[in-house]
C-alpha positions, 0 to 999 in steps of 0.5 A: 281409672274413669270407669271407677268414678261414680257417675255423680262424681263425674257430673260434679267434675263436669260442672267444675270444669265448665265453671273453670273454663268460663273463669279461665277465658275471662280472667285466668285461674281456672286451674285453681278449680280443676287441679284440686278437683282432680286431686280429690279423686286420689290422683298422684300430684304429677298425674293431676298436673298432667291430666289438668294440662290436657283438659286446660288445652281445650279451654285455652285453645277455644278462648285463644281462637275466639280472641283471634277471630275477633282480631284481638290477637296477632300471632305473627306480632307475638312470634318471640313470645310463642318461642320463649313460652314454648322453651320455658314450658319444657323446662318448667315441666321437666323441673317439676318432674324432678323436684318438690313444689312444697316451697312454691306453695308457700311463696305463691300466695304472697305473689298473687296477693301482690298481683291482686293489690296491683290490679286494684290500684294500677290505673288501667289503660284506656279500654278503647286503645287499640294500638300495639306496642312499637317493635324495638329491641326492648320490646323483644327483651320483654317478650323473651323474659315474660314468655320464658318466666311464665312458660316455666311457671305454667309448666312447673305449677300452672294455677293463675298463669292466665291472670299473670299473663294479663297483668304483666301484659298490661304493665309491660306493653300497655295493652287494652284489657281485651288485647291483653286477655287475647295474648294471655289465652294464646300464650296459655295455650302454647305452654299448656300444649307444650307441657302436656306433650312433655307430661305424656312422654313422662307418663303423667296423664290420664287421657280419658279423664282429661278428655272428659273434663276438656270437653266441659272446659271447652264449652265454658271457655267458649261462653267465657270468651264471648262474654268477655268480648261482648261486654268488654273491660267493664265485665272483665275487670271485676271478674279478674280481680275477684278471681285473683283474690279468691285464688290467693286466699285459697292458696294461702289457706292451703299453704299456711293453715 
């Protein structure tokens, strides 16, 4: 497949992937650039989704590692979230392989608009806050609910998963923006790699094309994560809100008009 693509088209795909990796590391939503780009090549939807998971795994792993190295994410503290996300992603990928996602296309813009409005009006936690939430039974339940639902969504569809993780983590755990982004990237990688393995088993991945875009996504993710860490919440918040609104508008246009 990759041998049949014009060099100019491949260059455009690389630029799109670079931008998507940067945006995804900062705010989430990079899949709204890469999935349409893959579909524009004439790939069947399931192949486009599977190939995007391969490429996205590069970006989410790079961004997640950057946050971890800066001690903005603790894997042991979020163990239950890892397990829940893993289970949700497997189920979501198996379901999307069986049914059409047409109904989701119309509902998704409404959900994302709600997220965008919430992001604008909700008072964010103090960006200097560094405390993790207290480990209680309620906290564990939140981890399982969040991980299973967002893992399922990422396996089923994917676009905006990072943004959903960031917003829901701010709400559920009162994390500061940087720690919420660190959690989002780690969980996004978990659902990406889980969904990818499932798609590979189902035969829905173009390996060569996914690897090519993945390298560009990885570079973009490295630049995006380090920009977010360096400039902090003042940089992340406007990028996050802008990406969410663009994401919602694009989905709404495709679904309703």
